[in-house]
VOGUKE-5208 format. One record per residue: x, y, z of N, C-alpha, C, O, CB in turn. Coordinates in steps of 0.001 Angstrom, whole numbers, plus 500000, padded with zeros to 6 digits. Glycine has a CB too. Layout:
N
XYZXYZXYZXYZXYZ ...
***
This chain:
117
500922498963499852499904499606500180500943501337500036502065501443500531499149498923501860 500224502515499257501238503696499514500983504358500394500018505121500387501446504567498617 501715504236501277501632505379502800501543506992502357501558507936503147503360505256503923 501483507044501447501512508873500853499842509071500936499446510181501293502274509228498689 498662507833500557497286508196500239496808508859501793497274508644502912496312506708499648 495756509690501374495122510556502310493852509593502650493261508955501779494750512136501661 493466509572504227492337508916504769491145509458504463490902510654504300492394508828506053 489965507992504346489191508375503921488261509476504754487870509347505914488795507392503518 488034510485503943487219511893504386486104511753504944485702512697505625486865512792503354 485145510350504806484143509942505396483943509371506788483314509867507722483817509277504694 484738508003506719484912507374507838486265507169508879486460506554509928484528506351507435 487281508256507756488300508220508517489049507045508277490075507020508957487948508360509761 488866505928507443489886504799507124491198505041506137491377505791505177489061503684506467 492194503883506938493662504356506463493936503265505190495042502892504798495001504200507890 493037502992504829493289501610503903493056502024502694492673501170501895492362500298504158 493242503627502155492604503936500892493430503198499697494476502626500002492553505564500695 493087503197498648493608502746497572493230503477496424492180504118496469493349501509497459 494228503481494953493636504391493746493840503179493048494631502238492975494411505948493128 492384503772492382491490503014490985491478504016489835490487504723489653489664502632491340 492629504100489001492282505263487912492739506338488630493796506270489257490670505488487434 492066507307488605492054508901488780491591509246489951491604510391490404491245509659487819 490974507833490727490172508063491856490747507422493282491416506394493172488793507496491504 490612507753494092490992507314495816489681506609496221488591507127495975491313508852497067 489822505204496959488864504561497077488727503706498697489504502763498854488941503762495841 487970503971499600488219503444500917487291501723500468486166501548500001487405504722502442 487964501099500719487049499640500759486692499477502454486686498310502843488159498005500083 486459500306503264485793500327504712484534500785504272483681499999504683486488501323505933 484048501685503636482875502309503370482734502371502082481559502589501784482743503489503905 483429502272501192482854502288499942483011503689499216482986503910498005481429501896500096 483163504495500165483345505987499148484501506399498156485592505858498337483441507192500068 484373507273497160485480507074496053485243508519496081484112508965496276485308506045494503 486759509633495805486968510525495587488362510902494823489246510098494524486681510913496554 488357512331494573489487512514493716490430513263494907490160513856495951489119513468492192 491645512927494213492569513478495354492723514802494951492673515287493821494021512756495555 492914515310496018493445516897495826493891517719495219493575518899495066493974517216496203 495068516807494638496167517662493804495259518026492407495310519135491874497800516615493401 494390516861491887493636517411490585492641518270491141492131518858490186492915516259489604 492001518713492431491103519112492433491603520968492311491112521927491716490354518399493587 492909520771493289493811522224492712494124522367491580493959523540491246495065522482493185 494590521612490617494599522122489358493292522603488279493357523306487271495278521185488834 492062521912488938490890522497488480490539524075488904489977524900488184489848521593488947 490937524235490027490769525584490721491477526362490227490924527459490293490993525692492015 492715526450489601493556527424489202492763527610487567492545528753487165495347526891489319 492447526628486868491966526536485320492923525923484525492943526195483325491686527900484647 493745525116485013494601524419484281493821523098484302493447522542485334496081524415484829 493596522613482933492798521506482723493855520292481939494253520341480775491418522028481781 494095519428482766495090518225482661494386517031481657493572516226482110495404517563484331 494815517036480246494461515970479678495119514675479696496289514679479313494344516279478668 494470513246480167495384512297480054494928511234479093493865511156478477495688511790481328 495808510557479102494956509424477912494752508354478450494767508246479676495680508951476549 494490507210477528493853506079478391494731504971479287494353503813479468493050505261477406 496082505586479862496408504665480628496707505765481760497120505390482858497529503629480081 496526506934481523496807508122482852498015508913482351498489509702483168497273507352484586 498552508846481240499641509855480917498892510814480444497855510761479783500762509468479940 499918512295481105499327513448481265499707513642479271500744513243478741500143514649482757 498815514176478711499264514587477095499966516177477055500048516950478009497654514611475951 500322516346475994500953518111475594501185518604474359501980517899473738502341518446476090 500886519322473908500535519836472770502378519504472252503405519916472790499714521635472889 502152518338470643503114518251470287503579516925470281504395516491469468503684519012470808 502996516205471303503220514642471605502777514134470816501843514743470295502779514005472673 503184512510470120502841511552469497501659510392470262501741509979471419504132511053469158 500969510162469615500415508820470236500037507883469696500346507874468504499544508876470874 499336506824470117498868505515469147497711505492469545497517505823470715499544504022469256 496563505090468696494991504682468786495186503306469549496012502447469241494103504485467119 494387503251470474494481501568471415493281500953470845493211499744471071494286501572473468 492210501508470093491172500655469847490790501170468500491036502352468259490047500650470937 490149500340467486489748500872466145488450501676466345487515501434467108489531499677465060 488621502719465453487400503650465022486824503647463881487483503470462856487637504847465079 485685503815463864484624504047462997484814505002462555485129505819463420483497504032463360 484783505651460957485077507151460940484019507207459368483918506467458390487190507693460846 483422508390459765482056508444459013482656508605457941483785509092457874480919509504459311 481618508006456426482224508287455221483192507360454912482951506948453778482747509520455188 484050506895455314485135506187455183484935504741455091484733504266456208485931506494456156 484919503745454011484765502125454010485333501720455320484635501061456090485608501307452728 486668502095455666487530501389456478487666502237457765487555503421457447488877501112455761 487847502104458995488013502874459961489791503368460140490698503387459307487345502060461163 489761503735461628491387503967462140491463502787462713490684502496463621491842505257463249 492362501972462294492800500803462964493542501193464154494123502278464135493611499942462095 493613500258465459494356499714466405495583500176466277496086499258465629494328498423466424 496670501183466484498406500759466723498640501997465903499850502200465800499235498987465993 497810503017465198497473503743464360498543505179465116498128505896466027495680503752464210 499803505305464526500489506374465255500081507764464553500044507950463337502126506124465238 499720508904465770499575510172465314500316510905465675500476510884466896498631510663465469 500995511728465036501943512570465383501392514247465451500412514633464815503085512291464348 502291515212466420502300516153466474500450516719466901499805517492466193503090516443465256 500058516225467904499058516747468248498669518034468972499493518536469738498737516004468684 497680518510468821497324519522469444495987519766470286494875519531469813497437520276468604 496205520281471634494946519627472854493982521230472696494291522420472645495832519189475176 492874520550472665491877521819472241490508521560473358490289520530473995491289521692470233 489777522702473361488202522145473761487447521651472719486707522403472084487263523230474343 487524520716472517486602520440471398485007520066471493484483520163472602487199519394470769 484352519717470568482726519136470734482633518039471532483617517338471299482017518650469389 481791517440472534481825516069472863482751515474473148483006514385472632481457515439472168 483582516111474157484746515492474885485690515002473968486358514035474333484358514383475786 485939515627472494486841515597471871488085516688472073488095517836471628486288515547470813 489123516049472849489941517476473078491562517216472491492604517578473039489983517932474999 491399516452471170492875516283470538492247516733468870491312516157468313493722514277470755 492843517605468444492854517852467180494355517895466838495287518559467291492066519072466862 494229516642465562495450516167464660494929515719463776493725515537463595496417515237465089 496467515325462636495841514903461261496243513640461174497385513322461506496257515701459967 495272512687460674495344511366460917495954511090459626495266511568458724494021510624461294 497095510436459170497486509706457638496429509041456852495933508072457427498539508529457794 495987509298455751495021508771455157493485509227455329492500508984454632495198507596455455 493655510060456642491930510376456894491648511862456966490589512489456931491307509722458440 492985512260457084493049514151457206492680514617458663492390513754459490491713515054456065 492678515867458989492164516303460056490771516115460768489643516186460281492328517306459868 491132515882461931489825515504462723490242515477464445491338515680464966489223513801462129 489009515167465033489348515490466783489201514152467047488528513437466304488205516598467870 489736513750467986489868512304468768489752512660470408490182513669470967491549511469468396 489247511851470833489104511705472553490322511275472901490867510344472308487962510604473202 490826511868473823491780511227474673492115509828475049493214509275475046491589511662475605 490559509217475478490345508130476189490796507049475093491113506003475660488837508047476766 490937506970473558491000506309472949492867506324472693493386505384472091489923506579472021 493487507176473085494606506879472752495808506603473836495543506494475033494834507799471947 497135506500473337498191506829474524499509507358473878499789507363472679498568505421475476 500285507815474962501266508244474584502169507431474149502528506437474781501622508878475296 502541507709473236503804506736472435505148507028472898506109506423472424503922506994470754 
***
């Protein structure tokens, strides 16, 4: 167990553990986000993470982790496709990556379907 995790805010249990981006108390079942993430949101800084939790930045190269259907194309984007020089944006419907995919052109992707290469 990680000794640096805070106790549960509801029952003060000390056996908290991480599950993705959340902290979980096995004693009462309470789930919450850790304080540093809340502090980043309060300052207006939006942290965008990939499917495995790595922080993304403008100019990164990412790999698509699952096959994606593309409207108007007979084939979609296959898993394993590398996308270079991404740009982080506040796009529609949670699409927070603006990029150019070879063979498809300019498009928006969700950070939950890519991982940092």
